C-alpha positions as CSV (number, residue, x, y, z in Angstrom):
1,M,0.0,0.0,0.0
2,S,1.3,3.4,-0.9
3,Q,2.3,5.9,1.8
4,T,0.4,9.0,0.9
5,T,2.1,12.4,1.0
6,K,0.7,15.1,3.2
7,I,-1.9,17.1,1.3
8,E,-1.4,20.8,1.7
9,Y,-4.5,22.9,1.6
10,Q,-2.8,26.2,2.0
11,K,-0.3,28.2,0.0
12,D,0.9,31.5,1.3
13,G,-2.1,31.7,3.6
14,H,-4.6,31.0,0.8
15,F,-6.8,27.9,0.8
16,T,-6.4,25.8,-2.3
17,R,-8.6,22.8,-3.2
18,P,-6.9,20.0,-5.1
19,A,-8.7,18.5,-8.0
20,S,-10.7,15.3,-7.9
21,T,-8.8,12.3,-9.4
22,F,-11.3,9.6,-10.5
23,R,-13.2,10.9,-13.5
24,S,-14.8,8.0,-15.3
25,F,-18.5,8.1,-16.3
26,I,-21.5,5.8,-16.1
27,S,-23.4,5.7,-19.4
28,A,-26.8,4.7,-20.5
29,D,-25.0,2.8,-23.3
30,P,-25.1,-0.9,-22.3
31,N,-21.8,-1.4,-24.1
32,S,-19.8,1.2,-22.2
33,Q,-17.2,0.5,-19.6
34,F,-19.6,1.5,-16.8
35,P,-23.2,0.9,-18.1
36,A,-26.1,2.0,-16.0
37,E,-27.5,-1.0,-14.2
38,K,-29.8,-1.4,-11.2
39,G,-27.9,-2.4,-8.1
40,R,-24.4,-2.2,-9.6
41,Y,-23.3,1.0,-8.1
42,A,-22.9,2.5,-4.6
43,L,-22.6,6.0,-3.4
44,Y,-20.3,6.6,-0.4
45,I,-21.0,10.0,1.3
46,S,-20.6,11.9,4.5
47,P,-23.8,13.9,5.4
48,G,-21.6,16.7,6.7
49,C,-19.9,17.3,3.3
50,P,-21.8,19.8,1.0
51,W,-20.2,18.2,-2.1
52,A,-21.5,14.8,-1.1
53,H,-24.8,16.3,-0.1
54,R,-25.5,17.4,-3.7
55,T,-25.4,13.8,-4.8
56,I,-27.8,12.4,-2.3
57,I,-30.3,15.2,-3.1
58,V,-30.2,14.3,-6.7
59,R,-30.4,10.5,-5.9
60,A,-33.6,11.3,-4.0
61,L,-35.0,13.8,-6.5
62,K,-34.6,11.1,-9.2
63,R,-36.1,8.3,-7.1
64,L,-32.9,6.3,-7.5
65,E,-33.0,4.9,-4.0
66,D,-33.7,1.4,-5.3
67,V,-31.2,1.7,-8.1
68,I,-28.0,3.0,-6.4
69,D,-27.0,1.9,-2.9
70,L,-26.1,4.6,-0.3
71,Y,-23.4,4.0,2.2
72,I,-23.1,6.7,4.9
73,L,-19.9,7.5,6.7
74,S,-19.2,9.7,9.7
75,S,-20.5,13.3,9.7
76,S,-17.0,14.6,10.7
77,M,-13.5,13.6,9.6
78,G,-11.2,11.8,11.9
79,D,-7.3,11.6,12.0
80,K,-7.4,9.2,9.0
81,G,-10.2,11.0,7.2
82,W,-13.8,9.8,6.7
83,F,-14.7,6.7,8.5
84,F,-17.6,4.4,9.5
85,N,-18.6,4.5,13.2
86,G,-22.2,3.6,13.4
87,S,-23.4,7.0,14.8
88,H,-25.8,9.6,13.3
89,G,-26.9,7.3,10.5
90,S,-23.4,6.1,9.6
91,L,-22.9,2.4,9.0
92,P,-20.7,0.5,11.5
93,K,-18.4,-0.6,8.7
94,D,-18.2,-0.7,4.9
95,P,-20.8,-3.2,3.9
96,L,-18.8,-4.4,0.9
97,Y,-15.4,-5.0,2.2
98,G,-15.6,-4.5,6.0
99,F,-13.4,-1.4,5.9
100,T,-13.5,1.2,8.7
101,Y,-11.8,4.0,6.7
102,L,-12.7,5.4,3.3
103,R,-9.0,5.6,2.5
104,D,-9.0,1.8,2.3
105,L,-11.6,1.9,-0.5
106,Y,-9.3,4.3,-2.4
107,F,-6.4,1.9,-2.0
108,K,-8.6,-1.0,-3.2
109,A,-9.2,1.0,-6.4
110,D,-5.6,2.0,-6.7
111,P,-2.9,0.5,-4.3
112,D,-0.6,3.4,-5.4
113,F,-3.1,6.1,-4.8
114,N,-1.4,9.3,-3.5
115,G,-4.1,11.9,-3.1
116,R,-7.1,13.0,-1.0
117,F,-9.6,10.6,0.3
118,T,-12.7,12.6,-0.5
119,V,-16.5,12.1,-0.6
120,P,-18.6,11.5,-2.6
121,V,-17.4,8.3,-4.1
122,L,-19.3,6.5,-6.8
123,W,-18.3,2.8,-6.7
124,D,-18.8,0.0,-9.1
125,K,-19.6,-3.1,-7.0
126,K,-19.3,-5.4,-10.0
127,A,-15.8,-4.3,-11.2
128,H,-14.7,-3.5,-7.6
129,T,-13.4,-0.1,-8.5
130,M,-14.1,3.6,-8.2
131,V,-15.9,5.3,-11.0
132,N,-15.8,8.9,-10.0
133,N,-15.3,11.2,-7.0
134,E,-16.2,14.5,-8.5
135,S,-19.7,15.6,-7.3
136,S,-20.4,17.9,-10.2
137,E,-20.0,15.0,-12.6
138,I,-21.7,12.4,-10.4
139,I,-24.9,14.5,-10.2
140,R,-25.1,14.7,-14.0
141,M,-24.7,11.0,-14.3
142,L,-27.5,10.4,-11.8
143,Y,-30.1,12.5,-13.6
144,S,-29.0,11.7,-17.2
145,E,-27.9,8.1,-17.5
146,F,-30.3,6.0,-15.4
147,D,-33.6,7.2,-16.8
148,A,-34.2,4.0,-18.7
149,L,-34.4,2.2,-15.3
150,L,-37.1,4.5,-14.0
151,P,-40.8,4.9,-14.5
152,E,-41.6,7.4,-17.3
153,E,-42.8,10.1,-14.9
154,H,-39.4,10.3,-13.2
155,R,-37.4,10.6,-16.4
156,E,-35.9,14.0,-17.3
157,A,-37.9,14.2,-20.5
158,S,-41.1,14.0,-18.5
159,K,-40.1,16.8,-16.0
160,P,-41.5,20.3,-16.4
161,G,-39.1,22.2,-18.6
162,G,-36.9,19.3,-19.3
163,G,-35.5,18.4,-15.9
164,L,-32.5,19.6,-13.9
165,Y,-30.2,20.4,-16.8
166,P,-32.4,21.2,-19.8
167,E,-30.9,22.1,-23.1
168,H,-32.4,25.6,-23.3
169,L,-31.1,26.6,-19.8
170,R,-27.6,24.9,-19.9
171,A,-25.7,28.1,-20.8
172,E,-27.4,30.0,-17.9
173,I,-26.9,27.1,-15.5
174,D,-23.2,26.7,-16.4
175,A,-22.6,30.4,-16.1
176,M,-24.2,30.7,-12.7
177,N,-22.5,27.5,-11.5
178,D,-19.1,29.0,-12.3
179,W,-19.3,32.2,-10.3
180,V,-21.3,30.6,-7.5
181,Y,-18.7,27.8,-7.1
182,H,-15.7,30.2,-7.0
183,T,-17.2,32.8,-4.7
184,V,-19.9,31.0,-2.7
185,N,-19.5,27.2,-2.6
186,N,-15.7,27.3,-2.4
187,G,-15.7,30.9,-1.2
188,V,-16.7,30.0,2.3
189,Y,-13.8,27.6,2.5
190,K,-11.4,30.3,1.3
191,C,-12.6,32.4,4.2
192,G,-12.8,29.6,6.9
193,F,-9.4,28.0,6.0
194,A,-7.6,31.3,5.4
195,G,-4.2,31.4,7.1
196,K,-3.7,35.2,6.8
197,Q,-6.0,38.2,7.3
198,E,-5.3,39.4,3.7
199,S,-6.5,36.0,2.4
200,F,-9.7,36.2,4.4
201,D,-10.4,39.8,3.3
202,E,-9.7,38.9,-0.3
203,N,-12.5,36.3,-0.2
204,V,-15.1,37.4,2.4
205,Y,-16.2,40.5,0.4
206,P,-16.7,38.6,-2.9
207,L,-18.6,36.0,-1.0
208,F,-21.2,38.5,0.2
209,A,-21.2,40.3,-3.1
210,S,-22.3,37.1,-4.7
211,L,-24.9,36.5,-2.1
212,D,-26.2,40.0,-2.8
213,R,-26.2,39.1,-6.5
214,L,-28.3,36.0,-5.8
215,E,-30.7,38.0,-3.7
216,D,-31.1,40.4,-6.6
217,I,-31.7,37.7,-9.1
218,L,-34.5,36.2,-7.0
219,A,-36.0,39.7,-6.5
220,A,-35.9,40.6,-10.2
221,H,-38.0,37.7,-11.4
222,G,-40.0,37.0,-8.3
223,K,-40.1,33.2,-9.0
224,P,-39.4,30.4,-6.6
225,F,-36.1,29.1,-8.1
226,L,-32.8,30.7,-9.2
227,L,-33.7,30.5,-12.9
228,G,-37.4,31.1,-12.6
229,D,-40.2,28.5,-12.3
230,Q,-38.0,25.5,-12.8
231,L,-35.9,23.6,-10.3
232,T,-32.5,23.1,-11.8
233,E,-29.0,21.9,-11.0
234,A,-28.1,25.5,-10.0
235,D,-30.5,25.3,-7.1
236,V,-29.1,22.0,-6.0
237,R,-25.5,23.2,-6.0
238,L,-26.3,26.4,-4.1
239,Y,-28.6,24.8,-1.6
240,T,-26.0,22.7,0.2
241,T,-24.0,25.8,0.9
242,V,-26.9,27.9,2.1
243,A,-28.1,25.0,4.3
244,R,-24.8,25.3,6.2
245,F,-24.4,29.0,6.2
246,D,-26.1,30.3,9.3
247,V,-25.4,27.1,11.3
248,A,-21.7,26.8,10.5
249,Y,-20.1,29.2,8.0
250,H,-21.4,32.3,9.7
251,T,-19.9,31.2,13.0
252,V,-17.1,28.7,12.5
253,F,-15.8,30.1,9.3
254,Q,-16.4,33.7,10.4
255,C,-18.4,34.6,7.3
256,N,-20.4,37.0,9.4
257,L,-20.9,40.2,7.5
258,K,-24.5,39.1,7.1
259,S,-26.6,36.1,7.8
260,I,-29.1,34.4,5.4
261,R,-32.1,34.6,7.8
262,H,-31.6,38.2,8.8
263,D,-30.2,39.9,5.7
264,Y,-31.3,38.0,2.7
265,P,-35.1,37.6,2.8
266,R,-35.5,36.2,-0.7
267,L,-32.6,33.7,-0.4
268,H,-34.0,32.7,3.0
269,L,-37.4,32.0,1.5
270,W,-35.8,30.1,-1.4
271,F,-33.9,27.9,1.0
272,R,-36.9,27.2,3.3
273,R,-39.2,26.4,0.4
274,L,-36.8,23.7,-0.7
275,Y,-36.0,22.5,2.8
276,W,-39.6,22.2,3.9
277,D,-41.1,20.9,0.7
278,E,-42.6,17.4,0.8
279,G,-44.5,17.6,-2.5
280,D,-44.2,15.6,-5.7
281,R,-41.7,18.0,-7.2
282,T,-39.0,17.3,-4.7
283,A,-40.4,14.2,-2.8
284,G,-38.9,15.8,0.3
285,A,-35.4,15.3,-1.1
286,F,-33.9,18.4,0.5
287,H,-35.5,17.9,3.9
288,R,-34.6,14.2,4.1
289,T,-31.0,14.8,3.3
290,T,-30.5,17.8,5.6
291,A,-32.7,17.6,8.7
292,P,-31.0,14.6,10.4
293,W,-27.6,16.2,10.3
294,I,-27.9,20.0,10.2
295,G,-27.3,20.1,13.9
296,L,-23.9,18.4,13.4
297,Y,-22.5,20.7,10.7
298,A,-20.8,23.2,13.1
299,E,-18.9,20.4,14.9
300,G,-17.6,19.0,11.6
301,Y,-16.4,22.4,10.4
302,A,-14.8,23.3,13.7
303,K,-12.7,20.2,13.6
304,A,-11.9,20.7,9.9
305,R,-10.8,24.3,10.5
306,A,-8.5,23.3,13.3
307,S,-6.9,20.6,11.2
308,V,-6.4,22.7,8.0
309,T,-5.1,25.8,9.8
310,K,-3.0,23.6,12.1
311,S,-4.5,25.3,15.2
312,Q,-3.1,24.0,18.5
313,A,-6.1,25.5,20.5
314,P,-8.9,23.3,21.7
315,V,-11.7,22.8,19.2
316,I,-14.7,25.0,20.4
317,V,-18.0,24.2,18.7
318,P,-20.4,27.2,18.6
319,R,-23.9,26.7,19.7
320,G,-26.8,28.0,17.7
321,P,-28.7,29.4,16.1
322,A,-31.4,28.4,18.5
323,V,-33.7,27.6,15.6
324,L,-31.7,25.7,13.0
325,V,-34.2,26.3,10.2
326,E,-37.0,28.8,10.5
327,P,-40.5,27.7,9.8
328,L,-42.4,28.5,6.6
329,A,-45.9,29.9,6.3
330,E,-48.3,27.7,4.4
331,S,-48.9,30.5,1.9
332,D,-45.2,30.6,1.0
333,R,-44.8,26.9,0.2
334,L,-44.0,25.7,-3.3
């Protein structure tokens, strides 16, 4: 087994995110290397990770629970990374190979692997190898390649407007994903894992400028979703960051110029509409993948921040907000 080198997340006080390494694709083509098949694949996730959270939202939105297995790891990282411990919905051990640590799954896929042991992981149980560990690619596989295995009403072509990534909105979705990723999704990490004041200041103001921009977008069209009347990939990708904002990023990562609930009324409504929805449009996908773990987000980020910044101080987990997610009036529901 390869001895991995220490992954550095900072350069000159700036947080840097290494690229994902396994980038194969599942295809609807039955002759492909990784064809879409019921029961063949498993999704390894930590509920604390926003990148992994994207994938389980899409798995639930697409009603793929009976098609793709879900293996839940710890909500916080340990000294050896993500692990199974049997708490908070985590399995006691890897159901396929009996592993305790996710790193061992990486070494099974590649004994010489020398990178980060990240979630999500899309695993091929038949070939005993890793297909992909990049969340943005996994979610597109989930909603585009498995439709032949689903009832017609759950296929993308049957969804209003063409589904989560319709042809006529792709340019807009891609454009929004780009600036939201750099300044919001990853922007909170650039703030929380900053090693210098200058690095923090470089990123905290663009973060809130982008939140202001998102607020203005929702105000301008007055519709329930980021691109109007249709739930798209852009909503899924932003949701997992906003779900963690007031309960973790605002406190642990010191992203505290504003809060979602007090300073962004339209974003706050957008978030709560998704979180509280149990209707056919979402099948409760956002609530079911958030509610059991939202109270654990702050602890996970407090531990991660201490690790990345190499802090020697005791890990202090902030308490609050007192109400993790504010209620939603019946008249405001989707």
